[in-house]
gemmi code that builds the backbone of each chain (N, CA, C; Angstrom):
import gemmi

chains = {
    "A": [
        ("MET", (168.572, 260.224, 70.357), (170.027, 259.594, 69.862), (170.399, 261.229, 68.893)),
        ("LEU", (171.776, 261.317, 69.357), (172.690, 262.265, 68.728), (172.390, 262.298, 67.473)),
        ("ASP", (172.184, 263.699, 66.627), (172.409, 263.132, 64.959), (173.969, 263.297, 65.047)),
        ("LEU", (174.108, 262.293, 63.993), (175.758, 262.161, 64.041), (176.140, 262.480, 62.499)),
        ("SER", (175.200, 263.101, 61.569), (175.518, 263.163, 60.285), (176.411, 264.169, 59.964)),
        ("ALA", (177.092, 264.972, 60.835), (178.318, 266.052, 60.661), (179.207, 265.470, 60.642)),
        ("LEU", (179.361, 263.971, 61.206), (180.512, 263.441, 61.869), (181.242, 262.443, 60.648)),
        ("LYS", (182.759, 262.855, 60.234), (183.053, 262.225, 59.337), (183.692, 261.108, 60.011)),
        ("PHE", (183.520, 259.699, 59.902), (183.832, 258.568, 60.364), (185.016, 258.097, 59.295)),
        ("ASP", (186.278, 257.526, 59.830), (187.220, 257.143, 58.887), (187.040, 255.509, 58.044)),
        ("GLN", (188.159, 255.204, 57.151), (187.237, 254.161, 56.700), (187.132, 252.673, 57.375)),
        ("ASN", (187.266, 252.774, 58.672), (186.976, 251.607, 59.532), (185.678, 252.204, 60.508)),
        ("GLY", (185.175, 253.413, 59.936), (184.100, 253.602, 61.006), (184.321, 254.582, 62.155)),
        ("LEU", (185.838, 254.933, 62.278), (186.095, 255.201, 63.703), (186.068, 256.925, 63.676)),
        ("ILE", (186.211, 257.370, 64.819), (186.643, 259.137, 65.014), (187.495, 259.105, 66.046)),
        ("PRO", (188.540, 259.851, 66.028), (189.406, 260.019, 67.097), (188.762, 261.131, 67.997)),
        ("VAL", (189.009, 260.689, 69.326), (188.405, 261.755, 70.187), (189.458, 261.966, 71.431)),
        ("ILE", (189.774, 263.117, 71.584), (190.370, 263.865, 72.472), (189.799, 263.653, 73.758)),
        ("VAL", (190.343, 263.381, 74.805), (189.777, 263.261, 76.359), (190.312, 264.169, 77.376)),
        ("GLN", (189.534, 265.308, 77.812), (189.991, 266.283, 78.579), (188.847, 266.206, 80.020)),
        ("ASP", (189.864, 266.762, 81.033), (189.250, 266.570, 82.288), (188.659, 267.820, 82.406)),
        ("PHE", (187.455, 267.969, 82.890), (186.642, 269.037, 83.164), (187.065, 270.069, 84.015)),
        ("SER", (187.688, 269.387, 85.157), (187.874, 270.384, 86.618), (189.218, 271.190, 86.204)),
        ("THR", (190.143, 270.360, 85.509), (191.708, 271.074, 85.237), (192.092, 271.264, 83.919)),
        ("ASN", (191.148, 270.710, 82.840), (191.527, 271.046, 81.708), (192.699, 270.168, 80.920)),
        ("GLU", (193.178, 269.582, 82.038), (194.401, 268.647, 81.560), (193.753, 267.427, 80.652)),
        ("ILE", (194.532, 267.276, 79.603), (194.361, 266.038, 78.496), (194.625, 264.888, 78.924)),
        ("LEU", (193.821, 263.812, 79.265), (193.965, 262.756, 79.652), (194.402, 261.444, 78.785)),
        ("MET", (193.767, 261.426, 77.527), (194.073, 260.385, 76.668), (193.342, 260.850, 75.296)),
        ("LEU", (193.965, 259.950, 74.352), (193.488, 259.985, 73.107), (192.743, 258.466, 72.887)),
        ("ALA", (191.458, 258.470, 72.407), (191.079, 257.197, 72.290), (189.990, 257.512, 70.761)),
        ("TYR", (189.405, 256.307, 70.328), (188.695, 256.036, 69.252), (187.137, 255.721, 69.352)),
        ("MET", (185.996, 256.285, 68.600), (184.655, 255.929, 69.095), (184.211, 255.495, 67.792)),
        ("ASN", (183.268, 254.578, 67.480), (182.414, 254.509, 66.363), (180.899, 254.948, 66.910)),
        ("LYS", (180.179, 255.033, 66.132), (178.603, 255.301, 66.011), (177.913, 254.324, 67.309)),
        ("GLU", (178.285, 253.537, 67.384), (177.658, 252.762, 68.724), (177.912, 253.051, 69.819)),
        ("SER", (179.487, 253.342, 70.196), (180.012, 253.685, 71.152), (179.751, 255.172, 71.590)),
        ("ILE", (179.350, 255.989, 70.608), (178.644, 257.392, 70.889), (177.416, 257.367, 71.406)),
        ("ASP", (176.686, 256.433, 70.862), (175.327, 256.410, 71.117), (175.309, 255.735, 72.434)),
        ("LEU", (176.136, 254.769, 73.039), (176.296, 254.253, 74.614), (176.499, 255.316, 75.348)),
        ("THR", (177.678, 256.162, 74.927), (177.829, 257.124, 75.673), (176.867, 258.451, 76.005)),
        ("ILE", (176.175, 258.738, 75.275), (174.934, 259.387, 75.210), (173.834, 258.886, 76.388)),
        ("GLU", (173.647, 257.769, 76.041), (172.344, 257.022, 76.571), (172.998, 256.654, 78.059)),
        ("THR", (174.158, 256.173, 78.383), (174.548, 256.122, 79.836), (175.152, 257.130, 80.557)),
        ("GLY", (175.699, 258.091, 79.702), (176.459, 259.322, 80.251), (177.492, 259.066, 80.990)),
        ("TYR", (178.319, 257.865, 80.572), (179.664, 257.456, 80.550), (180.459, 257.299, 79.163)),
        ("MET", (181.648, 257.216, 79.313), (182.348, 257.406, 78.243), (182.572, 255.810, 77.662)),
        ("HIS", (182.137, 255.539, 76.412), (182.513, 254.474, 75.622), (183.125, 254.578, 74.447)),
        ("TYR", (184.263, 253.571, 74.473), (185.264, 253.800, 73.241), (185.372, 252.403, 72.501)),
        ("PHE", (186.009, 252.557, 71.182), (185.949, 251.146, 70.432), (187.713, 251.033, 70.284)),
        ("SER", (187.597, 249.875, 71.015), (189.342, 249.525, 71.193), (189.866, 248.892, 69.679)),
        ("ARG", (190.676, 249.370, 69.181), (191.143, 248.731, 67.856), (192.250, 247.311, 68.006)),
        ("SER", (192.794, 247.427, 69.273), (193.436, 246.387, 69.396), (192.458, 245.199, 69.886)),
        ("ARG", (191.570, 245.513, 70.600), (190.818, 244.346, 71.041), (189.432, 244.086, 70.300)),
        ("ASP", (189.405, 245.025, 69.281), (188.257, 245.004, 68.544), (186.854, 245.461, 68.768)),
        ("LYS", (186.637, 245.421, 69.798), (185.275, 245.901, 70.209), (185.077, 246.987, 71.285)),
        ("ILE", (184.029, 247.315, 71.556), (183.420, 248.569, 72.526), (183.942, 248.044, 73.805)),
        ("TRP", (184.069, 249.084, 74.381), (184.557, 249.099, 76.131), (184.238, 250.151, 76.581)),
        ("LYS", (183.719, 250.051, 77.953), (183.182, 251.481, 78.764), (184.426, 251.579, 79.509)),
        ("LYS", (184.891, 252.803, 79.386), (186.097, 253.521, 80.259), (185.851, 253.342, 81.859)),
        ("GLY", (186.911, 251.851, 82.346), (186.335, 252.098, 83.713), (185.928, 250.680, 84.070)),
        ("GLU", (185.589, 249.926, 83.087), (184.301, 248.636, 83.215), (185.286, 247.620, 84.163)),
        ("THR", (187.155, 247.492, 84.073), (187.593, 246.912, 85.005), (188.608, 247.403, 86.024)),
        ("SER", (188.803, 248.877, 85.578), (189.746, 249.298, 86.842), (188.722, 250.175, 87.728)),
        ("GLY", (187.237, 250.470, 87.261), (186.841, 251.328, 88.109), (186.983, 253.028, 87.925)),
        ("ASN", (188.047, 253.252, 86.974), (187.825, 254.395, 86.671), (187.278, 254.755, 85.185)),
        ("PHE", (185.890, 255.293, 85.732), (185.089, 255.681, 84.930), (185.010, 257.213, 84.543)),
        ("GLN", (184.469, 257.495, 83.295), (184.448, 259.025, 82.942), (183.176, 259.300, 82.662)),
        ("LYS", (182.693, 260.133, 83.554), (181.326, 260.812, 83.211), (180.992, 261.855, 82.332)),
        ("VAL", (180.804, 261.890, 81.246), (180.644, 262.761, 80.155), (179.711, 264.038, 80.272)),
        ("LYS", (180.644, 265.663, 80.307), (179.965, 266.270, 80.571), (179.582, 267.215, 79.261)),
        ("ALA", (180.248, 267.061, 78.279), (180.094, 267.553, 77.066), (180.873, 267.189, 75.879)),
        ("LEU", (180.548, 267.130, 74.708), (181.173, 266.552, 73.308), (181.080, 267.575, 72.330)),
        ("TYR", (182.495, 267.886, 71.522), (182.522, 269.064, 70.692), (183.036, 268.285, 69.490)),
        ("LEU", (182.525, 268.774, 68.132), (183.128, 268.140, 67.037), (184.434, 269.320, 66.656)),
        ("ASP", (185.148, 268.975, 65.879), (185.936, 270.088, 65.139), (185.209, 270.650, 63.849)),
        ("CYS", (186.349, 271.817, 63.238), (185.530, 272.366, 62.220), (185.253, 271.496, 61.049)),
        ("ASP", (186.263, 270.600, 60.576), (186.212, 269.872, 59.814), (185.442, 268.277, 59.800)),
        ("GLY", (185.029, 268.230, 61.259), (184.118, 266.992, 61.464), (184.742, 265.985, 61.447)),
        ("ASP", (185.827, 265.770, 61.607), (186.801, 264.197, 61.706), (187.285, 264.107, 63.020)),
        ("ALA", (186.876, 265.129, 64.065), (187.589, 264.695, 65.426), (186.597, 265.245, 66.307)),
        ("LEU", (186.802, 264.549, 67.636), (185.840, 264.854, 68.719), (186.680, 265.163, 70.082)),
        ("LEU", (185.926, 266.271, 70.669), (186.936, 266.837, 72.208), (185.411, 265.915, 73.382)),
        ("ALA", (185.945, 265.215, 74.071), (185.249, 264.813, 75.308), (185.588, 265.653, 76.456)),
        ("VAL", (184.638, 266.393, 77.087), (184.964, 266.837, 78.361), (184.331, 266.020, 79.477)),
        ("VAL", (184.874, 265.426, 80.122), (184.759, 264.420, 81.119), (185.467, 264.433, 82.489)),
        ("GLU", (184.342, 264.230, 83.189), (184.551, 264.001, 84.818), (185.167, 262.494, 85.112)),
        ("GLN", (186.711, 262.548, 85.592), (187.356, 261.337, 85.402), (187.673, 261.016, 87.166)),
        ("THR", (187.080, 259.521, 87.144), (187.322, 259.127, 88.487), (188.193, 258.184, 88.526)),
        ("GLY", (189.159, 258.750, 89.791), (190.534, 258.224, 89.494), (191.685, 258.642, 88.673)),
        ("VAL", (192.351, 257.647, 88.126), (193.194, 258.038, 87.031), (192.903, 257.582, 85.730)),
        ("ALA", (193.343, 258.226, 84.453), (193.067, 257.814, 83.305), (193.329, 256.796, 82.676)),
        ("CYS", (194.841, 256.641, 83.132), (196.056, 255.653, 82.380), (195.962, 254.468, 83.209)),
        ("HIS", (196.540, 253.252, 82.376), (196.195, 252.030, 82.721), (197.534, 251.955, 83.622)),
        ("THR", (198.562, 252.839, 83.485), (199.648, 252.973, 84.065), (199.646, 253.519, 85.454)),
        ("GLY", (198.878, 253.918, 85.989), (198.502, 254.796, 87.324), (198.667, 256.236, 87.184)),
        ("ASN", (199.120, 256.780, 85.976), (199.353, 258.013, 85.799), (198.128, 258.629, 85.607)),
        ("LYS", (197.760, 259.799, 85.976), (196.531, 260.387, 86.002), (196.206, 260.904, 84.346)),
        ("THR", (197.365, 261.292, 83.573), (197.099, 261.377, 81.989), (198.182, 260.185, 81.446)),
        ("CYS", (197.687, 259.847, 80.196), (198.317, 259.062, 79.381), (199.780, 259.846, 78.508)),
        ("PHE", (199.581, 261.282, 78.760), (200.729, 261.848, 78.108), (201.383, 262.319, 79.267)),
        ("PHE", (202.368, 261.342, 79.746), (203.436, 261.452, 80.859), (204.788, 261.479, 80.350)),
        ("THR", (204.957, 261.410, 79.129), (206.418, 261.099, 78.657), (206.480, 262.585, 77.830)),
        ("ASN", (207.476, 263.509, 78.290), (207.668, 264.589, 78.039), (209.083, 263.818, 76.713)),
        ("ILE", (208.581, 264.385, 75.517), (210.019, 263.849, 74.579), (210.931, 265.199, 73.901)),
        ("PHE", (210.155, 266.219, 74.144), (210.826, 267.662, 73.762), (210.478, 268.594, 74.398)),
        ("GLY", (211.122, 269.332, 74.774), (210.809, 270.837, 75.530), (210.965, 270.750, 76.934)),
        ("GLU", (210.532, 271.943, 77.361), (210.732, 271.261, 79.155), (209.238, 271.111, 79.302)),
        ("ASP", (208.961, 270.408, 80.454), (207.928, 269.626, 81.251), (206.997, 270.802, 81.422)),
        ("LYS", (205.734, 271.172, 81.059), (204.805, 272.174, 81.012), (204.500, 272.245, 82.492)),
        ("LYS", (205.102, 273.511, 82.997), (204.631, 273.778, 84.288), (204.592, 275.479, 84.458)),
        ("SER", (203.219, 275.668, 83.661), (203.095, 277.097, 83.470), (202.528, 277.502, 85.021)),
        ("GLU", (202.385, 279.038, 85.117), (201.668, 279.551, 86.407), (200.127, 279.068, 86.412)),
        ("VAL", (199.585, 278.860, 85.251), (198.311, 277.943, 85.156), (198.064, 276.388, 85.811)),
        ("ASP", (198.848, 275.912, 85.687), (199.490, 274.365, 86.126), (199.179, 274.815, 87.510)),
        ("ILE", (199.920, 275.386, 88.049), (199.916, 275.663, 89.649), (198.287, 275.859, 90.143)),
        ("LEU", (197.723, 276.588, 89.310), (196.494, 277.037, 89.789), (195.762, 275.858, 89.910)),
        ("PHE", (195.612, 275.044, 88.625), (194.959, 273.765, 88.518), (195.335, 272.969, 89.644)),
        ("LYS", (196.009, 272.860, 90.109), (196.388, 271.692, 91.293), (196.200, 272.267, 92.594)),
        ("LEU", (196.155, 273.758, 92.736), (195.454, 274.344, 93.998), (193.867, 274.213, 93.911)),
        ("ILE", (193.349, 274.406, 92.599), (191.952, 274.106, 92.626), (191.204, 273.007, 92.815)),
        ("GLU", (192.017, 271.604, 92.667), (191.982, 270.467, 92.539), (192.117, 270.215, 94.063)),
        ("THR", (193.270, 270.596, 94.742), (192.830, 270.242, 95.923), (191.915, 270.748, 96.809)),
        ("ILE", (191.685, 272.295, 96.294), (190.501, 272.644, 97.200), (189.155, 271.853, 96.699)),
        ("ASN", (188.806, 271.508, 95.995), (187.915, 270.828, 95.361), (187.670, 269.280, 96.040)),
        ("ASP", (189.162, 268.616, 96.151), (189.238, 267.147, 96.741), (188.735, 267.431, 98.189)),
        ("ARG", (189.202, 268.609, 98.756), (188.899, 268.909, 100.075), (187.549, 269.014, 100.364)),
        ("LYS", (186.845, 269.597, 99.327), (185.379, 269.946, 99.867), (184.548, 268.404, 99.710)),
        ("LYS", (185.075, 267.363, 98.935), (184.147, 266.119, 99.340), (184.086, 265.449, 100.644)),
    ],
    "B": [
        ("MET", (218.805, 266.000, 66.265), (217.583, 264.959, 66.055), (216.770, 264.063, 66.715)),
        ("LEU", (215.639, 264.382, 67.066), (214.866, 263.491, 68.275), (214.874, 262.030, 68.168)),
        ("ASP", (214.924, 261.241, 68.961), (214.947, 259.673, 68.415), (213.261, 259.552, 68.629)),
        ("LEU", (212.903, 258.884, 67.522), (211.714, 258.622, 66.906), (211.111, 257.342, 67.191)),
        ("SER", (212.252, 256.530, 68.173), (212.097, 255.153, 67.882), (210.732, 254.521, 68.731)),
        ("ALA", (210.494, 255.371, 69.898), (209.353, 255.005, 70.423), (207.634, 255.231, 69.695)),
        ("LEU", (208.063, 255.857, 68.647), (206.726, 256.189, 68.232), (206.377, 255.526, 67.236)),
        ("LYS", (204.770, 255.235, 67.397), (204.192, 254.255, 66.577), (203.151, 254.843, 65.474)),
        ("PHE", (204.032, 255.097, 64.368), (203.224, 255.507, 63.134), (202.152, 254.617, 62.312)),
        ("ASP", (201.150, 255.023, 61.928), (199.980, 254.118, 61.155), (200.265, 253.974, 60.160)),
        ("GLN", (199.635, 253.011, 59.224), (199.999, 252.367, 58.020), (200.543, 253.386, 56.857)),
        ("ASN", (200.241, 254.721, 57.456), (200.185, 255.694, 56.617), (201.407, 256.315, 56.652)),
        ("GLY", (202.044, 256.078, 57.816), (203.209, 257.108, 58.381), (203.299, 258.114, 59.041)),
        ("LEU", (201.830, 258.183, 59.673), (201.267, 259.308, 60.750), (201.022, 259.134, 61.793)),
        ("ILE", (201.227, 259.916, 62.844), (200.676, 260.024, 64.181), (199.998, 261.143, 64.645)),
        ("PRO", (198.539, 261.018, 65.250), (197.702, 262.095, 65.517), (198.340, 262.845, 66.728)),
        ("VAL", (198.231, 264.320, 66.829), (198.640, 265.295, 67.678), (197.618, 266.189, 68.182)),
        ("ILE", (197.610, 266.118, 69.307), (196.491, 267.147, 70.024), (197.250, 268.323, 70.197)),
        ("VAL", (196.821, 269.403, 69.930), (197.485, 271.030, 70.315), (196.648, 271.306, 71.311)),
        ("GLN", (197.554, 271.941, 71.994), (197.027, 272.698, 73.462), (197.634, 273.853, 73.404)),
        ("ASP", (197.002, 274.935, 74.041), (197.448, 276.346, 74.191), (198.598, 276.130, 75.643)),
        ("PHE", (199.309, 276.614, 75.534), (200.392, 276.862, 76.858), (199.778, 277.626, 77.912)),
        ("SER", (199.349, 278.802, 77.415), (198.511, 279.650, 78.342), (197.369, 279.179, 79.253)),
        ("THR", (196.482, 278.689, 78.566), (195.269, 278.372, 78.813), (194.770, 276.987, 78.831)),
        ("ASN", (195.693, 276.124, 78.503), (195.456, 274.610, 78.536), (194.557, 274.206, 77.543)),
        ("GLU", (194.001, 274.977, 76.574), (192.699, 274.826, 76.046), (192.923, 274.128, 74.767)),
        ("ILE", (192.114, 273.124, 74.326), (192.817, 272.238, 73.048), (192.386, 273.234, 71.638)),
        ("LEU", (193.468, 273.441, 70.935), (193.172, 274.101, 69.762), (192.881, 273.289, 68.485)),
        ("MET", (193.165, 272.085, 68.243), (192.884, 271.382, 67.153), (193.429, 269.913, 67.461)),
        ("LEU", (193.176, 269.109, 66.349), (193.926, 267.757, 66.346), (194.443, 267.960, 64.803)),
        ("ALA", (195.663, 267.402, 64.615), (196.341, 267.338, 63.412), (197.106, 265.929, 63.159)),
        ("TYR", (198.061, 265.839, 62.184), (198.549, 264.577, 62.026), (200.131, 265.043, 61.416)),
        ("MET", (200.970, 264.521, 62.195), (202.326, 264.490, 61.965), (203.200, 263.301, 61.427)),
        ("ASN", (204.070, 263.476, 60.227), (204.815, 262.296, 60.024), (206.293, 262.533, 60.319)),
        ("LYS", (207.329, 261.652, 59.974), (208.616, 261.832, 60.873), (209.278, 263.124, 60.240)),
        ("GLU", (208.943, 263.801, 59.054), (209.642, 264.786, 58.532), (209.080, 266.083, 58.885)),
        ("SER", (208.082, 265.896, 59.411), (207.232, 267.139, 60.220), (207.715, 267.281, 61.350)),
        ("ILE", (207.786, 266.271, 62.157), (208.242, 266.357, 63.444), (209.806, 266.847, 63.454)),
        ("ASP", (210.554, 266.300, 62.519), (211.718, 267.038, 62.437), (211.911, 268.494, 62.176)),
        ("LEU", (210.998, 268.838, 61.479), (210.983, 270.316, 60.657), (210.530, 270.927, 62.009)),
        ("THR", (209.709, 270.501, 62.826), (209.068, 271.365, 63.857), (210.210, 271.219, 65.180)),
        ("ILE", (210.993, 270.324, 65.334), (212.219, 270.423, 66.315), (213.472, 271.494, 65.976)),
        ("GLU", (213.329, 271.173, 64.659), (214.748, 271.979, 63.918), (214.255, 273.865, 64.007)),
        ("THR", (212.760, 274.123, 63.524), (212.632, 275.288, 63.524), (211.917, 275.773, 64.783)),
        ("GLY", (211.657, 274.906, 65.419), (211.002, 275.569, 66.863), (209.061, 275.711, 66.521)),
        ("TYR", (209.019, 275.866, 65.316), (207.341, 276.076, 64.619), (206.770, 274.765, 64.412)),
        ("MET", (205.374, 274.667, 65.010), (204.708, 273.316, 64.429), (204.417, 272.999, 63.153)),
        ("HIS", (205.205, 271.840, 62.197), (204.716, 271.428, 61.071), (203.879, 270.461, 61.111)),
        ("TYR", (203.059, 270.008, 60.121), (201.990, 269.143, 60.447), (202.052, 268.773, 58.807)),
        ("PHE", (201.387, 267.177, 58.688), (201.269, 266.597, 57.280), (199.935, 266.900, 57.057)),
        ("SER", (199.445, 267.599, 55.965), (197.784, 267.476, 55.616), (197.606, 266.549, 54.618)),
        ("ARG", (196.755, 265.248, 55.155), (196.055, 264.362, 54.261), (195.379, 264.207, 53.301)),
        ("SER", (194.461, 265.879, 53.125), (193.820, 266.312, 52.293), (194.729, 266.651, 51.056)),
        ("ARG", (195.912, 267.380, 51.612), (196.713, 268.286, 50.245), (198.018, 267.276, 50.345)),
        ("ASP", (198.174, 266.337, 50.798), (199.089, 265.356, 50.787), (200.407, 265.834, 50.901)),
        ("LYS", (200.630, 266.847, 51.786), (202.167, 267.620, 51.823), (202.259, 268.104, 53.416)),
        ("ILE", (203.490, 268.453, 53.491), (203.843, 268.987, 54.762), (203.327, 270.587, 54.840)),
        ("TRP", (203.030, 270.934, 56.075), (202.695, 272.471, 55.975), (203.151, 272.958, 57.172)),
        ("LYS", (203.496, 274.302, 57.052), (203.835, 274.718, 58.248), (202.763, 275.637, 58.857)),
        ("LYS", (201.966, 275.277, 59.873), (201.290, 276.200, 60.714), (201.370, 277.489, 60.573)),
        ("GLY", (200.388, 278.152, 60.256), (200.612, 279.496, 59.806), (201.255, 280.142, 58.764)),
        ("GLU", (201.944, 279.557, 57.620), (202.322, 279.919, 56.544), (201.555, 280.619, 55.499)),
        ("THR", (200.291, 280.680, 55.723), (199.549, 281.498, 55.045), (198.766, 282.473, 55.864)),
        ("SER", (198.447, 282.268, 57.203), (197.462, 282.852, 57.919), (198.608, 283.692, 58.909)),
        ("GLY", (199.608, 283.468, 59.034), (200.739, 284.145, 59.991), (200.081, 283.464, 61.313)),
        ("ASN", (199.383, 282.813, 61.354), (199.017, 282.020, 62.981), (199.857, 280.819, 63.215)),
        ("PHE", (201.138, 281.346, 63.570), (202.152, 280.445, 63.857), (202.074, 280.024, 64.952)),
        ("GLN", (202.711, 278.542, 65.213), (202.317, 277.719, 66.593), (204.007, 277.602, 67.231)),
        ("LYS", (204.613, 278.257, 68.193), (205.820, 277.928, 68.751), (205.640, 276.856, 69.708)),
        ("VAL", (206.602, 275.671, 69.272), (206.268, 274.650, 70.318), (206.885, 274.509, 71.710)),
        ("LYS", (206.299, 274.649, 72.531), (207.060, 274.356, 74.227), (207.228, 273.229, 74.367)),
        ("ALA", (206.516, 271.921, 73.947), (206.872, 270.777, 74.482), (206.097, 269.931, 73.566)),
        ("LEU", (206.491, 268.553, 73.717), (206.018, 267.600, 72.917), (205.991, 266.302, 74.189)),
        ("TYR", (205.006, 265.785, 74.226), (204.440, 264.558, 74.883), (204.183, 263.209, 73.936)),
        ("LEU", (204.374, 262.017, 74.705), (203.927, 260.790, 73.720), (203.027, 260.132, 74.958)),
        ("ASP", (202.157, 259.409, 74.451), (201.002, 258.708, 75.100), (201.814, 257.432, 75.660)),
        ("CYS", (200.986, 256.890, 76.360), (201.765, 255.577, 77.091), (201.690, 254.654, 76.049)),
        ("ASP", (201.009, 254.466, 74.862), (201.353, 253.149, 73.779), (201.820, 253.635, 72.678)),
        ("GLY", (202.490, 255.079, 72.711), (203.130, 255.302, 71.457), (202.453, 255.758, 70.366)),
        ("ASP", (201.229, 255.962, 70.141), (200.424, 256.278, 69.023), (199.859, 257.606, 69.096)),
        ("ALA", (200.296, 258.262, 70.065), (199.318, 259.817, 69.824), (200.489, 260.707, 70.774)),
        ("LEU", (200.670, 261.833, 70.225), (201.493, 263.069, 70.488), (200.510, 264.105, 71.144)),
        ("LEU", (201.112, 264.968, 72.058), (200.578, 266.172, 72.609), (201.494, 267.322, 72.305)),
        ("ALA", (201.308, 268.290, 71.862), (202.024, 269.200, 71.393), (201.485, 270.474, 72.228)),
        ("VAL", (202.473, 271.020, 72.885), (202.070, 272.216, 73.761), (202.524, 273.599, 73.073)),
        ("VAL", (201.624, 274.612, 72.859), (202.317, 275.639, 71.772), (202.111, 276.979, 72.357)),
        ("GLU", (202.271, 277.680, 71.953), (202.232, 279.302, 72.130), (201.611, 279.892, 70.482)),
        ("GLN", (200.310, 280.123, 70.705), (199.308, 280.156, 69.687), (199.709, 281.891, 69.283)),
        ("THR", (199.991, 281.831, 67.984), (199.705, 283.622, 67.776), (198.433, 283.453, 66.759)),
        ("GLY", (197.571, 284.446, 67.227), (196.252, 284.871, 66.834), (195.438, 283.457, 67.021)),
        ("VAL", (194.614, 282.998, 66.173), (193.645, 281.843, 66.379), (194.379, 280.448, 65.558)),
        ("ALA", (193.628, 279.538, 66.028), (194.148, 278.066, 65.549), (193.224, 277.891, 64.424)),
        ("CYS", (191.888, 278.058, 64.446), (190.962, 277.563, 63.359), (191.143, 278.393, 61.962)),
        ("HIS", (190.952, 277.947, 61.055), (190.612, 278.614, 59.789), (189.479, 279.521, 59.613)),
        ("THR", (188.452, 278.845, 60.662), (187.103, 279.715, 60.443), (187.317, 281.084, 61.293)),
        ("GLY", (188.539, 281.220, 61.866), (188.429, 282.728, 62.731), (188.057, 282.385, 64.198)),
        ("ASN", (187.938, 281.144, 64.826), (187.657, 280.909, 65.936), (189.010, 280.415, 66.558)),
        ("LYS", (189.170, 280.554, 67.821), (190.402, 280.660, 68.635), (190.757, 279.040, 68.638)),
        ("THR", (189.905, 278.579, 68.767), (189.948, 276.862, 68.532), (189.041, 275.819, 67.566)),
        ("CYS", (189.636, 274.613, 67.074), (188.845, 274.234, 65.753), (187.569, 273.325, 66.842)),
        ("PHE", (187.456, 273.295, 68.004), (186.519, 272.566, 68.883), (185.305, 273.495, 69.116)),
        ("PHE", (184.774, 274.351, 68.382), (183.849, 275.055, 68.604), (182.410, 275.147, 68.594)),
        ("THR", (182.109, 273.699, 68.173), (180.879, 273.128, 68.010), (180.547, 272.137, 69.191)),
        ("ASN", (179.920, 272.836, 69.858), (179.247, 271.870, 71.133), (178.026, 270.769, 70.741)),
        ("ILE", (178.152, 269.595, 70.588), (177.073, 268.775, 69.862), (176.709, 267.700, 70.941)),
        ("PHE", (177.122, 268.073, 72.527), (176.379, 267.196, 73.412), (176.710, 267.955, 75.081)),
        ("GLY", (175.497, 267.782, 75.987), (175.817, 268.580, 77.058), (176.248, 270.005, 77.264)),
        ("GLU", (176.480, 270.656, 78.274), (176.344, 272.320, 78.476), (177.860, 272.407, 78.015)),
        ("ASP", (177.871, 273.648, 77.052), (179.184, 274.225, 77.049), (179.855, 274.541, 78.170)),
        ("LYS", (180.950, 273.915, 78.023), (182.088, 274.080, 79.044), (182.189, 275.508, 79.582)),
        ("LYS", (181.804, 275.626, 80.892), (182.485, 276.784, 81.512), (182.454, 276.787, 82.971)),
        ("SER", (183.734, 275.876, 82.978), (183.835, 275.870, 84.713), (184.536, 276.906, 85.350)),
        ("GLU", (184.875, 277.043, 86.420), (185.242, 277.919, 87.231), (186.806, 278.214, 86.741)),
        ("VAL", (187.368, 277.244, 86.065), (188.485, 277.221, 85.803), (188.622, 278.013, 84.355)),
        ("ASP", (187.494, 277.863, 83.538), (187.883, 278.448, 82.325), (187.813, 280.060, 82.762)),
        ("ILE", (186.996, 280.480, 83.618), (186.888, 281.730, 83.973), (188.446, 282.273, 84.127)),
        ("LEU", (188.856, 281.445, 85.106), (190.089, 281.916, 85.215), (191.218, 282.012, 84.232)),
        ("PHE", (190.999, 281.079, 83.401), (191.815, 281.165, 82.184), (191.839, 282.578, 81.258)),
        ("LYS", (190.511, 282.883, 81.234), (190.214, 284.123, 80.457), (191.145, 285.363, 81.279)),
        ("LEU", (190.849, 285.279, 82.572), (191.436, 286.470, 83.535), (192.772, 286.590, 82.978)),
        ("ILE", (193.508, 285.107, 83.000), (194.999, 285.136, 82.722), (195.502, 285.533, 81.393)),
        ("GLU", (194.634, 285.265, 80.483), (194.780, 285.499, 79.345), (194.894, 287.111, 79.028)),
        ("THR", (194.101, 287.666, 79.797), (193.576, 289.283, 79.606), (194.591, 289.660, 80.133)),
        ("ILE", (195.039, 289.487, 81.412), (196.507, 290.093, 82.190), (197.353, 289.879, 81.343)),
        ("ASN", (197.838, 288.551, 80.613), (199.052, 288.348, 80.021), (198.759, 289.061, 78.615)),
        ("ASP", (197.750, 289.525, 78.185), (197.588, 290.383, 76.644), (198.012, 291.660, 77.017)),
        ("ARG", (197.833, 292.232, 78.344), (197.817, 293.321, 78.757), (199.357, 293.869, 79.009)),
        ("LYS", (200.123, 292.617, 79.377), (201.307, 293.163, 79.753), (202.314, 293.000, 78.648)),
        ("LYS", (201.616, 292.469, 77.392), (202.405, 292.561, 76.094), (202.711, 294.066, 75.627)),
    ],
}
model = gemmi.Model(1)
for chain_id, residues in chains.items():
    chain = gemmi.Chain(chain_id)
    for i, (resn, *xyz) in enumerate(residues, 1):
        res = gemmi.Residue()
        res.name, res.seqid = resn, gemmi.SeqId(i, " ")
        for name, pos in zip(("N", "CA", "C"), xyz):
            atom = gemmi.Atom()
            atom.name, atom.element = name, gemmi.Element(name[0])
            atom.pos, atom.b_iso = gemmi.Position(*pos), 0.0
            res.add_atom(atom)
        chain.add_residue(res)
    model.add_chain(chain)
structure = gemmi.Structure()
structure.add_model(model)
structure.setup_entities()
């Protein structure tokens, strides 16, 4: 079991977790974990979260099949946020979008030269499968 | 002024914001914003946050000089998390690290082929300056 003593959970026993795609570095979603969901993630190798609306633990993909295999977990400098790097099956968002952050509310939609490289690498990797 | 009606702030009037580097797609930090700090960010073009520990608005870089120029803001599918894409001056973390998420607590430290490309692109961009 992972030593969770450095993690600062909030008053509800939760810590926010940024979920990032391993292959593209794209940000997929922001979710919350409690101690039990972290343990389940480590034990099974698949991301488990705590749903604040449903007030229970859920395995990402349990209904959609869009599982997230955990590659690495990082803790931030003040111990109150996690970063999970994952291999995403299918899409991350329940809307059918790859990422939950598809709504641009300010500035230009991010299409840097790096993004074009991402898409290229993703296409190459997809063709390898 | 930006229409913030789609944003769901928590009971303290805050919304978490994932901060991502525009050039490398690296995740720099997780912070919190209130309505006023979002307005200040849009007005000035530089990231402003709400500090929960100091209970006040701060402009990122106001003491360190490590400002964050906002390139774009995204809202997630259920309206309760933001993603800010920024041009980071210097490093994001007060520890001197580029990112606040430098502590690997599980899995192997992420060094995908994409990361190597990031570093290459960053080096090329730095040399252009």
